N, CA and C atoms as an extended XYZ file, in Angstrom:
522
Properties=species:S:1:pos:R:3:atomname:S:1:resname:S:1:resid:I:1 pbc="F F F"
N        -6.168      -25.399        9.986 N   UNK     1
C        -7.031      -24.419       10.624 CA  UNK     1
C        -8.049      -23.925        9.591 C   UNK     1
N        -9.291      -23.805        9.986 N   UNK     2
C       -10.327      -23.318        9.093 CA  UNK     2
C       -10.057      -21.859        8.734 C   UNK     2
N       -10.549      -21.457        7.579 N   UNK     3
C       -10.319      -20.087        7.122 CA  UNK     3
C       -10.893      -19.061        8.086 C   UNK     3
N       -12.064      -19.323        8.637 N   UNK     4
C       -12.669      -18.365        9.566 CA  UNK     4
C       -11.781      -18.193       10.795 C   UNK     4
N       -11.241      -19.297       11.305 N   UNK     5
C       -10.345      -19.212       12.464 CA  UNK     5
C        -9.066      -18.465       12.104 C   UNK     5
N        -8.530      -18.733       10.901 N   UNK     6
C        -7.330      -18.017       10.454 CA  UNK     6
C        -7.630      -16.524       10.341 C   UNK     6
N        -8.768      -16.203        9.769 N   UNK     7
C        -9.186      -14.811        9.604 CA  UNK     7
C        -9.249      -14.114       10.965 C   UNK     7
N        -9.861      -14.770       11.934 N   UNK     8
C        -9.981      -14.191       13.273 CA  UNK     8
C        -8.620      -14.067       13.942 C   UNK     8
N        -7.746      -15.029       13.719 N   UNK     9
C        -6.383      -14.952       14.257 CA  UNK     9
C        -5.641      -13.764       13.657 C   UNK     9
N        -5.727      -13.610       12.345 N   UNK    10
C        -5.079      -12.477       11.684 CA  UNK    10
C        -5.693      -11.159       12.117 C   UNK    10
N        -6.985      -11.162       12.380 N   UNK    11
C        -7.666       -9.953       12.829 CA  UNK    11
C        -7.059       -9.446       14.138 C   UNK    11
N        -6.724      -10.374       15.020 N   UNK    12
C        -6.091      -10.002       16.297 CA  UNK    12
C        -4.598       -9.699       16.110 C   UNK    12
N        -3.948      -10.491       15.283 N   UNK    13
C        -2.494      -10.379       15.117 CA  UNK    13
C        -2.090       -9.146       14.300 C   UNK    13
N        -2.900       -8.776       13.323 N   UNK    14
C        -2.560       -7.679       12.424 CA  UNK    14
C        -3.663       -6.622       12.413 C   UNK    14
N        -3.727       -5.783       13.437 N   UNK    15
C        -4.761       -4.733       13.464 CA  UNK    15
C        -4.448       -3.652       12.427 C   UNK    15
N        -5.439       -2.840       12.086 N   UNK    16
C        -5.198       -1.742       11.144 CA  UNK    16
C        -4.149       -0.774       11.692 C   UNK    16
N        -3.366       -0.217       10.796 N   UNK    17
C        -2.360        0.761       11.186 CA  UNK    17
C        -3.001        2.128       11.303 C   UNK    17
N        -2.406        2.967       12.139 N   UNK    18
C        -2.851        4.359       12.205 CA  UNK    18
C        -2.389        5.076       10.940 C   UNK    18
N        -3.075        6.147       10.600 N   UNK    19
C        -2.698        6.927        9.420 CA  UNK    19
C        -1.272        7.452        9.560 C   UNK    19
N        -0.872        7.816       10.762 N   UNK    20
C         0.492        8.294       11.007 CA  UNK    20
C         1.515        7.197       10.673 C   UNK    20
N         1.251        5.954       11.089 N   UNK    21
C         2.164        4.843       10.793 CA  UNK    21
C         2.194        4.531        9.296 C   UNK    21
N         1.038        4.628        8.648 N   UNK    22
C         0.970        4.393        7.207 CA  UNK    22
C         1.789        5.459        6.474 C   UNK    22
N         1.643        6.709        6.887 N   UNK    23
C         2.402        7.811        6.286 CA  UNK    23
C         3.908        7.564        6.423 C   UNK    23
N         4.316        7.165        7.609 N   UNK    24
C         5.736        6.872        7.853 CA  UNK    24
C         6.207        5.730        6.947 C   UNK    24
N         5.427        4.669        6.859 N   UNK    25
C         5.784        3.524        6.024 CA  UNK    25
C         5.920        3.930        4.559 C   UNK    25
N         4.948        4.664        4.046 N   UNK    26
C         4.997        5.072        2.645 CA  UNK    26
C         6.229        5.929        2.364 C   UNK    26
N         6.539        6.855        3.253 N   UNK    27
C         7.673        7.746        3.002 CA  UNK    27
C         9.021        7.073        3.258 C   UNK    27
N         9.116        6.280        4.310 N   UNK    28
C        10.412        5.702        4.681 CA  UNK    28
C        10.714        4.368        3.994 C   UNK    28
N         9.723        3.518        3.830 N   UNK    29
C         9.957        2.175        3.271 CA  UNK    29
C         9.667        2.099        1.778 C   UNK    29
N         8.629        2.802        1.328 N   UNK    30
C         8.310        2.790       -0.097 CA  UNK    30
C         8.895        4.002       -0.823 C   UNK    30
N         9.619        4.827       -0.077 N   UNK    31
C        10.286        6.011       -0.608 CA  UNK    31
C         9.330        6.897       -1.409 C   UNK    31
N         8.105        6.961       -0.971 N   UNK    32
C         7.080        7.756       -1.644 CA  UNK    32
C         7.202        9.220       -1.254 C   UNK    32
N         6.806       10.064       -2.170 N   UNK    33
C         6.768       11.497       -1.926 CA  UNK    33
C         5.330       11.853       -1.577 C   UNK    33
N         5.160       12.546       -0.469 N   UNK    34
C         3.816       12.964       -0.046 CA  UNK    34
C         3.405       14.155       -0.905 C   UNK    34
N         2.210       14.084       -1.446 N   UNK    35
C         1.681       15.133       -2.307 CA  UNK    35
C         0.516       15.791       -1.570 C   UNK    35
N         0.508       17.116       -1.500 N   UNK    36
C        -0.595       17.799       -0.795 CA  UNK    36
C        -1.950       17.529       -1.454 C   UNK    36
N        -2.993       17.452       -0.631 N   UNK    37
C        -4.346       17.223       -1.138 CA  UNK    37
C        -4.761       18.286       -2.144 C   UNK    37
N        -4.245       19.493       -1.955 N   UNK    38
C        -4.656       20.601       -2.819 CA  UNK    38
C        -3.657       20.879       -3.949 C   UNK    38
N        -2.829       19.897       -4.287 N   UNK    39
C        -1.867       20.046       -5.377 CA  UNK    39
C        -2.629       20.439       -6.643 C   UNK    39
N        -2.163       21.469       -7.366 N   UNK    40
C        -2.917       21.972       -8.529 CA  UNK    40
C        -3.109       20.942       -9.642 C   UNK    40
N        -2.213       19.958       -9.754 N   UNK    41
C        -2.343       18.952      -10.814 CA  UNK    41
C        -3.140       17.731      -10.380 C   UNK    41
N        -3.477       17.673       -9.111 N   UNK    42
C        -4.195       16.504       -8.607 CA  UNK    42
C        -5.654       16.600       -9.010 C   UNK    42
N        -6.066       15.655       -9.773 N   UNK    43
C        -7.451       15.604      -10.206 CA  UNK    43
C        -8.165       14.519       -9.394 C   UNK    43
N        -9.440       14.616       -9.326 N   UNK    44
C       -10.220       13.585       -8.641 CA  UNK    44
C       -11.163       12.951       -9.642 C   UNK    44
N       -10.859       11.704      -10.038 N   UNK    45
C       -11.790       11.020      -10.928 CA  UNK    45
C       -12.774       10.217      -10.082 C   UNK    45
N       -13.695        9.571      -10.726 N   UNK    46
C       -14.790        8.904      -10.018 CA  UNK    46
C       -14.313        7.764       -9.112 C   UNK    46
N       -13.137        7.217       -9.364 N   UNK    47
C       -12.645        6.101       -8.568 CA  UNK    47
C       -11.821        6.547       -7.361 C   UNK    47
N       -11.429        7.797       -7.333 N   UNK    48
C       -10.666        8.322       -6.199 CA  UNK    48
C       -11.592        8.619       -5.034 C   UNK    48
N       -11.082        8.465       -3.823 N   UNK    49
C       -11.900        8.886       -2.677 CA  UNK    49
C       -12.093       10.403       -2.701 C   UNK    49
N       -13.164       10.853       -2.096 N   UNK    50
C       -13.399       12.294       -2.006 CA  UNK    50
C       -12.306       12.919       -1.138 C   UNK    50
N       -12.143       14.236       -1.263 N   UNK    51
C       -11.136       14.922       -0.447 CA  UNK    51
C       -11.389       14.697        1.038 C   UNK    51
N       -12.652       14.636        1.429 N   UNK    52
C       -12.999       14.440        2.841 CA  UNK    52
C       -12.585       13.059        3.343 C   UNK    52
N       -12.526       12.086        2.450 N   UNK    53
C       -12.167       10.717        2.832 CA  UNK    53
C       -10.767       10.326        2.379 C   UNK    53
N        -9.922       11.304        2.107 N   UNK    54
C        -8.549       11.029        1.686 CA  UNK    54
C        -7.620       11.094        2.889 C   UNK    54
N        -6.866       10.006        3.087 N   UNK    55
C        -5.929        9.927        4.211 CA  UNK    55
C        -4.527       10.359        3.803 C   UNK    55
N        -4.215       10.300        2.535 N   UNK    56
C        -2.894       10.687        2.062 CA  UNK    56
C        -2.780       10.481        0.569 C   UNK    56
N        -1.910       11.259       -0.064 N   UNK    57
C        -1.641       11.138       -1.492 CA  UNK    57
C        -0.127       11.014       -1.636 C   UNK    57
N         0.320       10.022       -2.405 N   UNK    58
C         1.746        9.734       -2.528 CA  UNK    58
C         2.128        9.443       -3.967 C   UNK    58
N         3.341        9.819       -4.308 N   UNK    59
C         3.931        9.446       -5.580 CA  UNK    59
C         5.028        8.429       -5.321 C   UNK    59
N         4.948        7.288       -5.987 N   UNK    60
C         5.977        6.247       -5.858 CA  UNK    60
C         6.655        6.116       -7.206 C   UNK    60
N         7.973        6.332       -7.229 N   UNK    61
C         8.680        6.245       -8.498 CA  UNK    61
C        10.109        5.747       -8.362 C   UNK    61
N        10.522        5.345       -7.171 N   UNK    62
C        11.855        4.780       -6.981 CA  UNK    62
C        11.940        3.442       -7.721 C   UNK    62
N        12.981        3.236       -8.522 N   UNK    63
C        13.084        2.050       -9.371 CA  UNK    63
C        13.116        0.751       -8.562 C   UNK    63
N        13.871        0.694       -7.479 N   UNK    64
C        13.949       -0.523       -6.672 CA  UNK    64
C        12.571       -0.868       -6.087 C   UNK    64
N        11.872        0.133       -5.593 N   UNK    65
C        10.545       -0.074       -5.019 CA  UNK    65
C         9.563       -0.517       -6.106 C   UNK    65
N         9.614        0.122       -7.271 N   UNK    66
C         8.715       -0.268       -8.364 CA  UNK    66
C         8.974       -1.704       -8.811 C   UNK    66
N        10.241       -2.097       -8.901 N   UNK    67
C        10.559       -3.483       -9.259 CA  UNK    67
C         9.996       -4.443       -8.217 C   UNK    67
N        10.089       -4.080       -6.948 N   UNK    68
C         9.539       -4.902       -5.874 CA  UNK    68
C         8.020       -5.007       -6.010 C   UNK    68
N         7.357       -3.885       -6.227 N   UNK    69
C         5.903       -3.865       -6.324 CA  UNK    69
C         5.381       -4.524       -7.605 C   UNK    69
N         6.228       -4.577       -8.630 N   UNK    70
C         5.854       -5.257       -9.876 CA  UNK    70
C         6.119       -6.758       -9.797 C   UNK    70
N         6.876       -7.185       -8.799 N   UNK    71
C         7.234       -8.595       -8.685 CA  UNK    71
C         8.483       -8.955       -9.462 C   UNK    71
N         9.163       -7.966      -10.032 N   UNK    72
C        10.407       -8.220      -10.767 CA  UNK    72
C        11.543       -8.524       -9.797 C   UNK    72
N        11.413       -8.052       -8.568 N   UNK    73
C        12.311       -8.390       -7.467 CA  UNK    73
C        11.415       -9.005       -6.401 C   UNK    73
N        11.797      -10.162       -5.898 N   UNK    74
C        10.939      -10.900       -4.969 CA  UNK    74
C        10.852      -10.260       -3.591 C   UNK    74
N        11.993       -9.766       -3.080 N   UNK    75
C        12.034       -9.329       -1.682 CA  UNK    75
C        13.025       -8.178       -1.496 C   UNK    75
N        12.819       -7.429       -0.405 N   UNK    76
C        13.769       -6.370       -0.066 CA  UNK    76
C        15.110       -6.954        0.360 C   UNK    76
N        15.154       -8.257        0.574 N   UNK    77
C        16.388       -8.916        0.982 CA  UNK    77
C        17.190       -9.454       -0.199 C   UNK    77
N        16.661       -9.355       -1.419 N   UNK    78
C        17.353       -9.837       -2.615 CA  UNK    78
C        18.527       -8.919       -2.957 C   UNK    78
N        19.560       -9.497       -3.507 N   UNK    79
C        20.740       -8.750       -3.932 CA  UNK    79
C        20.364       -7.711       -4.989 C   UNK    79
N        19.489       -8.065       -5.920 N   UNK    80
C        19.095       -7.133       -6.970 CA  UNK    80
C        18.438       -5.891       -6.375 C   UNK    80
N        17.623       -6.070       -5.327 N   UNK    81
C        16.989       -4.932       -4.674 CA  UNK    81
C        18.059       -4.028       -4.060 C   UNK    81
N        19.033       -4.625       -3.396 N   UNK    82
C        20.118       -3.836       -2.788 CA  UNK    82
C        20.900       -3.056       -3.835 C   UNK    82
N        21.191       -3.696       -4.952 N   UNK    83
C        21.938       -3.025       -6.021 CA  UNK    83
C        21.127       -1.881       -6.623 C   UNK    83
N        19.848       -2.112       -6.860 N   UNK    84
C        18.992       -1.054       -7.393 CA  UNK    84
C        18.883        0.114       -6.419 C   UNK    84
N        18.813       -0.192       -5.139 N   UNK    85
C        18.716        0.849       -4.111 CA  UNK    85
C        19.972        1.707       -4.103 C   UNK    85
N        21.127        1.092       -4.251 N   UNK    86
C        22.398        1.842       -4.256 CA  UNK    86
C        22.507        2.743       -5.483 C   UNK    86
N        21.961        2.290       -6.627 N   UNK    87
C        22.033        3.067       -7.864 CA  UNK    87
C        20.998        4.176       -7.925 C   UNK    87
N        19.978        4.065       -7.109 N   UNK    88
C        18.838        4.968       -7.174 CA  UNK    88
C        19.228        6.408       -6.876 C   UNK    88
N        18.737        7.305       -7.715 N   UNK    89
C        18.906        8.736       -7.496 CA  UNK    89
C        17.596        9.249       -6.937 C   UNK    89
N        17.665        9.912       -5.821 N   UNK    90
C        16.448       10.374       -5.129 CA  UNK    90
C        16.205       11.836       -5.465 C   UNK    90
N        15.102       12.118       -6.116 N   UNK    91
C        14.710       13.498       -6.338 CA  UNK    91
C        13.284       13.675       -5.866 C   UNK    91
N        12.957       14.886       -5.488 N   UNK    92
C        11.633       15.182       -4.956 CA  UNK    92
C        10.727       15.610       -6.101 C   UNK    92
N        10.143       14.636       -6.739 N   UNK    93
C         9.297       14.862       -7.898 CA  UNK    93
C         7.861       15.100       -7.445 C   UNK    93
N         7.239       16.162       -7.938 N   UNK    94
C         5.834       16.390       -7.586 CA  UNK    94
C         4.961       16.654       -8.811 C   UNK    94
N         5.500       16.417       -9.993 N   UNK    95
C         4.735       16.564      -11.228 CA  UNK    95
C         3.875       15.307      -11.409 C   UNK    95
N         2.570       15.450      -11.293 N   UNK    96
C         1.641       14.319      -11.296 CA  UNK    96
C         1.732       13.524      -12.596 C   UNK    96
N         1.789       14.189      -13.748 N   UNK    97
C         1.856       13.476      -15.026 CA  UNK    97
C         3.118       12.621      -15.119 C   UNK    97
N         4.240       13.140      -14.651 N   UNK    98
C         5.485       12.370      -14.672 CA  UNK    98
C         5.391       11.176      -13.736 C   UNK    98
N         4.847       11.394      -12.546 N   UNK    99
C         4.688       10.293      -11.589 CA  UNK    99
C         3.810        9.191      -12.196 C   UNK    99
N         2.709        9.574      -12.835 N   UNK   100
C         1.818        8.592      -13.445 CA  UNK   100
C         2.490        7.837      -14.593 C   UNK   100
N         3.446        8.482      -15.262 N   UNK   101
C         4.138        7.854      -16.383 CA  UNK   101
C         5.227        6.897      -15.912 C   UNK   101
N         6.018        7.294      -14.912 N   UNK   102
C         7.157        6.468      -14.504 CA  UNK   102
C         6.899        5.665      -13.234 C   UNK   102
N         5.796        5.925      -12.566 N   UNK   103
C         5.529        5.240      -11.306 CA  UNK   103
C         4.052        5.136      -11.034 C   UNK   103
N         3.678        5.471       -9.814 N   UNK   104
C         2.275        5.357       -9.408 CA  UNK   104
C         1.886        6.504       -8.488 C   UNK   104
N         0.641        6.907       -8.619 N   UNK   105
C         0.040        7.863       -7.710 CA  UNK   105
C        -0.906        7.059       -6.824 C   UNK   105
N        -0.746        7.189       -5.511 N   UNK   106
C        -1.555        6.426       -4.569 CA  UNK   106
C        -2.359        7.398       -3.715 C   UNK   106
N        -3.671        7.197       -3.696 N   UNK   107
C        -4.555        7.999       -2.860 CA  UNK   107
C        -5.184        7.034       -1.858 C   UNK   107
N        -4.868        7.236       -0.588 N   UNK   108
C        -5.384        6.355        0.464 CA  UNK   108
C        -6.718        6.867        0.980 C   UNK   108
N        -7.641        5.942        1.200 N   UNK   109
C        -8.992        6.285        1.629 CA  UNK   109
C        -9.200        5.948        3.100 C   UNK   109
N        -9.949        6.801        3.792 N   UNK   110
C       -10.300        6.578        5.184 CA  UNK   110
C       -11.774        6.897        5.396 C   UNK   110
N       -12.344        6.285        6.399 N   UNK   111
C       -13.711        6.638        6.795 CA  UNK   111
C       -13.705        7.283        8.173 C   UNK   111
N       -12.780        6.826        9.023 N   UNK   112
C       -12.759        7.293       10.419 CA  UNK   112
C       -11.627        8.281       10.708 C   UNK   112
N       -10.803        8.593        9.739 N   UNK   113
C        -9.664        9.509        9.867 CA  UNK   113
C        -8.653        9.031       10.907 C   UNK   113
N        -8.660        7.725       11.161 N   UNK   114
C        -7.685        7.116       12.058 CA  UNK   114
C        -6.942        5.987       11.359 C   UNK   114
N        -7.645        5.244       10.510 N   UNK   115
C        -7.065        4.127        9.774 CA  UNK   115
C        -7.490        4.239        8.308 C   UNK   115
N        -6.834        3.450        7.456 N   UNK   116
C        -7.225        3.484        6.047 CA  UNK   116
C        -8.175        2.334        5.727 C   UNK   116
N        -8.968        2.556        4.716 N   UNK   117
C        -9.966        1.580        4.294 CA  UNK   117
C        -9.597        0.965        2.948 C   UNK   117
N        -8.976        1.737        2.092 N   UNK   118
C        -8.643        1.271        0.759 CA  UNK   118
C        -7.796        2.293        0.045 C   UNK   118
N        -7.678        2.133       -1.279 N   UNK   119
C        -6.836        3.060       -2.023 CA  UNK   119
C        -7.237        3.133       -3.485 C   UNK   119
N        -6.761        4.170       -4.115 N   UNK   120
C        -6.827        4.347       -5.561 CA  UNK   120
C        -5.379        4.378       -6.018 C   UNK   120
N        -5.051        3.596       -7.035 N   UNK   121
C        -3.687        3.592       -7.574 CA  UNK   121
C        -3.779        3.957       -9.047 C   UNK   121
N        -3.092        5.021       -9.414 N   UNK   122
C        -3.072        5.460      -10.798 CA  UNK   122
C        -1.672        5.357      -11.356 C   UNK   122
N        -1.571        5.110      -12.631 N   UNK   123
C        -0.269        5.033      -13.282 CA  UNK   123
C        -0.271        3.985      -14.372 C   UNK   123
N         0.852        3.896      -15.050 N   UNK   124
C         0.976        3.006      -16.204 CA  UNK   124
C         1.321        1.569      -15.820 C   UNK   124
N         1.765        1.346      -14.585 N   UNK   125
C         2.271        0.034      -14.192 CA  UNK   125
C         1.233       -0.788      -13.442 C   UNK   125
N         1.347       -2.096      -13.562 N   UNK   126
C         0.528       -3.016      -12.778 CA  UNK   126
C         1.273       -3.279      -11.468 C   UNK   126
N         0.755       -2.743      -10.396 N   UNK   127
C         1.401       -2.875       -9.098 CA  UNK   127
C         0.491       -3.630       -8.131 C   UNK   127
N         0.146       -4.864       -8.488 N   UNK   128
C        -0.758       -5.660       -7.664 CA  UNK   128
C        -0.221       -5.818       -6.243 C   UNK   128
N         1.078       -5.919       -6.105 N   UNK   129
C         1.650       -6.077       -4.769 CA  UNK   129
C         1.362       -4.853       -3.888 C   UNK   129
N         1.209       -3.686       -4.487 N   UNK   130
C         0.867       -2.498       -3.715 CA  UNK   130
C        -0.539       -2.637       -3.128 C   UNK   130
N        -1.448       -3.225       -3.870 N   UNK   131
C        -2.786       -3.502       -3.332 CA  UNK   131
C        -2.693       -4.445       -2.131 C   UNK   131
N        -1.804       -5.434       -2.227 N   UNK   132
C        -1.628       -6.355       -1.105 CA  UNK   132
C        -1.097       -5.620        0.127 C   UNK   132
N        -0.157       -4.710       -0.079 N   UNK   133
C         0.378       -3.930        1.037 CA  UNK   133
C        -0.738       -3.115        1.688 C   UNK   133
N        -1.536       -2.429        0.879 N   UNK   134
C        -2.612       -1.600        1.422 CA  UNK   134
C        -3.656       -2.471        2.122 C   UNK   134
N        -3.986       -3.608        1.551 N   UNK   135
C        -4.946       -4.518        2.187 CA  UNK   135
C        -4.431       -4.961        3.547 C   UNK   135
N        -3.161       -5.305        3.604 N   UNK   136
C        -2.552       -5.722        4.867 CA  UNK   136
C        -2.579       -4.583        5.895 C   UNK   136
N        -2.163       -3.398        5.486 N   UNK   137
C        -2.108       -2.236        6.377 CA  UNK   137
C        -3.502       -1.863        6.890 C   UNK   137
N        -4.509       -2.014        6.037 N   UNK   138
C        -5.877       -1.670        6.428 CA  UNK   138
C        -6.414       -2.618        7.489 C   UNK   138
N        -5.809       -3.795        7.604 N   UNK   139
C        -6.240       -4.750        8.619 CA  UNK   139
C        -7.495       -5.496        8.208 C   UNK   139
N        -7.908       -6.383        9.085 N   UNK   140
C        -9.067       -7.211        8.824 CA  UNK   140
C       -10.310       -6.493        9.335 C   UNK   140
N       -11.293       -6.287        8.486 N   UNK   141
C       -12.497       -5.599        8.952 CA  UNK   141
C       -13.258       -6.430        9.981 C   UNK   141
N       -13.950       -5.747       10.858 N   UNK   142
C       -14.790       -6.409       11.845 CA  UNK   142
C       -16.053       -6.899       11.156 C   UNK   142
N       -16.201       -8.193       11.039 N   UNK   143
C       -17.380       -8.769       10.412 CA  UNK   143
C       -17.891       -9.927       11.261 C   UNK   143
N       -19.183      -10.106       11.282 N   UNK   144
C       -19.730      -11.268       11.977 CA  UNK   144
C       -19.522      -12.491       11.095 C   UNK   144
N       -19.583      -13.673       11.699 N   UNK   145
C       -19.378      -14.904       10.938 CA  UNK   145
C       -20.370      -15.048        9.791 C   UNK   145
N       -21.593      -14.519        9.970 N   UNK   146
C       -22.588      -14.618        8.914 CA  UNK   146
C       -22.208      -13.775        7.702 C   UNK   146
N       -21.478      -12.682        7.928 N   UNK   147
C       -21.125      -11.782        6.827 CA  UNK   147
C       -19.787      -12.130        6.179 C   UNK   147
N       -19.025      -13.040        6.789 N   UNK   148
C       -17.746      -13.426        6.212 CA  UNK   148
C       -17.971      -14.154        4.899 C   UNK   148
N       -17.259      -13.721        3.897 N   UNK   149
C       -17.338      -14.387        2.609 CA  UNK   149
C       -16.002      -15.033        2.349 C   UNK   149
N       -16.044      -16.237        1.832 N   UNK   150
C       -14.841      -17.027        1.624 CA  UNK   150
C       -13.784      -16.277        0.823 C   UNK   150
N       -14.215      -15.542       -0.226 N   UNK   151
C       -13.231      -14.846       -1.068 CA  UNK   151
C       -12.546      -13.701       -0.323 C   UNK   151
N       -13.223      -13.070        0.654 N   UNK   152
C       -12.587      -12.019        1.451 CA  UNK   152
C       -11.475      -12.608        2.302 C   UNK   152
N       -11.748      -13.746        2.895 N   UNK   153
C       -10.733      -14.416        3.721 CA  UNK   153
C        -9.549      -14.812        2.850 C   UNK   153
N        -9.841      -15.423        1.710 N   UNK   154
C        -8.787      -15.859        0.790 CA  UNK   154
C        -7.948      -14.669        0.327 C   UNK   154
N        -8.596      -13.565       -0.050 N   UNK   155
C        -7.873      -12.377       -0.510 CA  UNK   155
C        -6.971      -11.809        0.590 C   UNK   155
N        -7.505      -11.715        1.801 N   UNK   156
C        -6.708      -11.155        2.883 CA  UNK   156
C        -5.512      -12.052        3.192 C   UNK   156
N        -5.733      -13.349        3.268 N   UNK   157
C        -4.640      -14.271        3.550 CA  UNK   157
C        -3.586      -14.229        2.443 C   UNK   157
N        -4.020      -14.062        1.197 N   UNK   158
C        -3.078      -13.917        0.080 CA  UNK   158
C        -2.248      -12.645        0.263 C   UNK   158
N        -2.892      -11.559        0.696 N   UNK   159
C        -2.171      -10.299        0.914 CA  UNK   159
C        -1.124      -10.449        2.009 C   UNK   159
N        -1.478      -11.122        3.101 N   UNK   160
C        -0.525      -11.331        4.200 CA  UNK   160
C         0.686      -12.107        3.688 C   UNK   160
N         0.448      -13.170        2.941 N   UNK   161
C         1.553      -13.982        2.431 CA  UNK   161
C         2.423      -13.194        1.449 C   UNK   161
N         1.798      -12.395        0.599 N   UNK   162
C         2.553      -11.604       -0.383 CA  UNK   162
C         3.424      -10.559        0.316 C   UNK   162
N         2.886       -9.926        1.342 N   UNK   163
C         3.645       -8.913        2.078 CA  UNK   163
C         4.825       -9.571        2.805 C   UNK   163
N         4.599      -10.740        3.367 N   UNK   164
C         5.699      -11.476        4.009 CA  UNK   164
C         6.765      -11.834        2.982 C   UNK   164
N         6.328      -12.270        1.801 N   UNK   165
C         7.274      -12.652        0.739 CA  UNK   165
C         8.141      -11.463        0.308 C   UNK   165
N         7.563      -10.260        0.339 N   UNK   166
C         8.323       -9.061       -0.036 CA  UNK   166
C         9.364       -8.693        1.014 C   UNK   166
N         9.213       -9.208        2.231 N   UNK   167
C        10.221       -8.975        3.251 CA  UNK   167
C         9.861       -7.939        4.300 C   UNK   167
N         8.640       -7.478        4.301 N   UNK   168
C         8.203       -6.525        5.322 CA  UNK   168
C         7.556       -7.317        6.454 C   UNK   168
N         8.118       -7.198        7.664 N   UNK   169
C         7.584       -7.962        8.794 CA  UNK   169
C         7.631       -7.161       10.075 C   UNK   169
N         6.612       -7.325       10.934 N   UNK   170
C         6.587       -6.785       12.300 CA  UNK   170
C         6.668       -5.289       12.414 C   UNK   170
N         6.427       -4.799       13.604 N   UNK   171
C         6.561       -3.381       13.943 CA  UNK   171
C         5.825       -2.495       12.979 C   UNK   171
N         6.488       -1.367       12.617 N   UNK   172
C         5.837       -0.458       11.698 CA  UNK   172
C         6.083       -0.849       10.256 C   UNK   172
N         6.953       -1.844       10.058 N   UNK   173
C         7.044       -2.425        8.720 CA  UNK   173
C         5.935       -3.441        8.608 C   UNK   173
N         5.530       -3.723        7.392 N   UNK   174
C         4.438       -4.666        7.180 CA  UNK   174
C         4.824       -6.029        7.656 C   UNK   174
């Protein structure tokens, strides 16, 4: 199948998630802590979306989830992921500096206040898989065939495959 046809198929098959569904996914599946937009330690650097275009702010620091997002654990179905999940101690951390040191701060961007468009990820770790999750959740943008660029199709298809490899499929899971 040609990339354009695959892109259009994915566009129909995987529409953008609502902000409510994204919030649920981040809190329930990625075990993220929701951080208020007006948190006193939350700074806005030039790469973060403006407050008006922020759909949500989250701290991710659960060890099993971080290992998954780093690629140290391949899937949520791996035995190592299950063992890490059982050992995990859950605390409600809201100290931004600590989150940035041991995990990631995620600021989701929106334009229409219904779906997300992109994200800012801050922290010490390389969490490329988190970008794939956000790309997948954001869905395929509406573009005419003339505006489709080969690398956009390739990137989106890579994100879909990476999210499937992590074990998130169907429904409100990726």
